[in-house]
N, C-alpha and C positions, 0 to 999 in steps of 0.2 A: 200570465197574461204576454199574449205575442206581440211584438215591436214592429211597426211596419213595415221600420226602414234600419232593419238590426244590420249590423255592417260584418257580427256575425251568426248565423243560422244556427240557433240555440237555444233550446226548449225544453222541459219536461215538468210531467205531473205524476199523478197516478197512472193516466192512463197512458200514454206517449209520452218518447223521447224522440230530441230531432237535432243530429250535430251534423259538421261538417270535416269529411275526413280525407283532405286533397280534392280531389273534383267530384269530389263525389256524396251527395246529401245523403245522412242516413236515417230514416224513419224505426223505430222499434215500437214495436204494439208491445206493452205491458201490461196487460186488464184483458177483460171478458169482455169485446169487442162491440156483442151484441145489443149491450144494452147501451151501448155509445150511441152505435144508429138510432135508436128512437130517442136517444138525447140533441135537437139542436145543437143545441150550445156545445155538449162537449164534440158533434161530430162537424160544428164550426170551425175545430181546432183543426180538425187535419184540411179540410180546405185550405186555409188561410194558408197553412204553411207549405201545400204542395202551391198555392198562386207563388208564394213567396219563391220558392224553390224553379218556379220555372221565369222566375224575373232576374233570376241568379246566371248570371254569364259565364262566372266561372268555373260552374257547376254542369256536366257532364252527363253525369248518371244518378239514377236515386237508385238507392237499394234501399227495400222495407225488408222487414223479417220482424216475425212473430216469438215472443216467448213462448215456450212449453205449458200448451193447456188454454192458452187464449180465444184459441178459433176450434176446438174444440166439440166432440156432440155433447160433450159435457155440459160444457156450458151453452150451450146451444138449447138444449131441456133444461135449464134455467130460466134462462131468458122467454123460451116456449112456456113452461108451466107460469108462469109471471103474467103474462097475457092472457090465459085462459082466467073466466069467472069463474067457472067451476074448478076444484081440481082434482086431478087423480081417476079422470073417469074417461069417455068413449072419448078419443082424440080425432074429433069428426071438427072441423073447421071453422063448417057451414053453418053451425048449431050455436058459434059464439054470438056472445053479443057485439053490437056495434062498436062499443069501445076498444075490444080488443082487437076488430078488425082495423084500427083506426091506425094501432099501432103496428098492426101485419103490415098495413101499407107504407109507413115510415120506415120500416126495414127496408120494404122493398126498393120506396123513391131513394132512399139516402145510399144505401148497396150501390144500386143502380150510376148515382151519379158518381161515387168511387171510383167504377168502372167504369167511367169516361174519362176520367181525370188520368186513369191508367194509359187506355189507350190514345188520348190526346196530346199525351205530354209530347214535349219537342225533346225529350231526356232518354235516355238508356234505361228503361224499366225493370229493374232485375228483384225480384222476389221472393228472400229466405224462407221456408217453409219446415216447422220444426214441430215432429210429436203429430197427436190427432188433430186431422183439420174437415171440419164438417163443409156440405152440401156448398153453403154460402161461398166459403172464402176460397172452395175448387174454382168452382165458378169464375170467381174474379180474381185471381190467380190467373185464369190464363190469358187474360186481358195486356199481360207484364209480357215484356220482349224474351226476357230469362229466366229458366225460374232454376234455383238450388232447393235439394228437397234432403233434411238430416237422413241420418240410417236409421234411425227409428221412424217416418214417414209414414203414416199413415190416411190415406183418403176416406170416410164415412161418408154414409148418407142417410141420415137421416129422415131428411123431406118423405123418405117413402113410410117409415111409421104413423108419419103426421098428415100423412094423405096431402101433401101439398105437393105441388109445381116446382119442379128442383129450382133454386133461386143462383144469384150468381151469373146468370144468364149463361150457365152450363149447358142448354140444349143449343145455345146457338156458338159457341166456341167449341162443347170439345166436338163439333160437327165438322170442324177446319181443320181438327188434326187428326180424327179417327173416321175411317170407313163406316158409315151406316149402321152398319149390322154390331160393330161392336161399339157405338157410339149408345147405340139402343138397351143391348144387353148392360151396363155400365147404370146407367139411367133409370132403367125399367127393375134392375135386379138387385141395384145397391150393393153389390158384396162391394167388402173392404178392397181399398188397393192400397200395396206396401210400394215403399221407396224401390225396390228393385224392378218392380212391374211397371210400377208408373215411369221408371227410365227406360224401360225397352218397349213402353207404349210411345217414347217421344212426349210424356206430358212433363217429366222435367227435362232438365238439359246435363243436371252433375248431381253425386249422390255427396253431400262433403259432412264427414265425420259429426258425431253432438260435441265431444271437446273442443271448444274454440270458435264455435259455428259459424261466431258476425266476424270475427278476424279471419277464420277463413276463408269465408265465402269473398270478403272486403278486398285480401289476396288474390281472389281464383278474380274479380271486376277489375283490379291494377294490369292485371299479367296479360289477360286474353282480353280485354273489351277498351281499350285504354286509347280511342280517337276521340277526334277533336269533336267537342259540342254542331258546331256547322256541317263538319259532314254527318253526325247521328240525324240531325235533326231532317237535311235533304233527303235522306237514304229511308228515315220513315216514314215521311212524306208522301215520300212515291208507294213504297211498299204498302202502307195502311190505306189508300185513300178512296181503295172500293170498299173495305170492309170498315170503314168505319160511317160511311154509308149505312151499309146493311145493320151494325149493329145498333145506328142511333132508330131504323126502322123495327127494329127486335123491341128494344126498350118501348118502344110508344105501343107494339102491339099489347107487349106483357101489361104498359099500363092500362089499356082498353080493355082488358079482357080480365084482368082479375082487381082494377080496383074502383 
């Protein structure tokens, strides 16, 4: 149970953990997040924590990171296979039953709400990515202000084999970071992107060693991004005022086309 007026922001269950480290709110993703996305009770815990963090004036930064494998193609495969009525055959989603499409729609809707929470946050939003990261959370991570990647970070693109459009608003965000040719190459070919290449492309800000990943990320935030909350909020409101409107339009268009 997440307490509404918790003086110490502290919560943990099998999927997520939340605590304060000085002026930083730390959110740890501990388990397969794709199944959480289609469970409104479980995903509701994320949004309640986001709400409490935004209200806390002592917090200037949010650091969200994943345990290795939680956001991986392997876990995405498990999720997708579970929403198919027929198992292990032609992966053409258009042939599936409507009950499966409802779960797919939930994934899109909840993930987009997650992205909007990141984009609209008044805090400095930092994401730490470890191991293999599948399409939806590669896209979602680009909504953050700062991204750290582990040395073994790999962005993978399972949407290709499932014949899905790339989720996590990836088409929207990647075109903000890269030129159209490189963006198209990444989205349509789907070749893995390892940490060094991601760094070269500007898709992550820094590579952090796997050992003591969380601790080293927090040290980096404190050393390099130790700003007052009012300064962060005002700066972000000016930096993102136009892109937030564009993101909202993108999400509405995705909803109208695919749901």
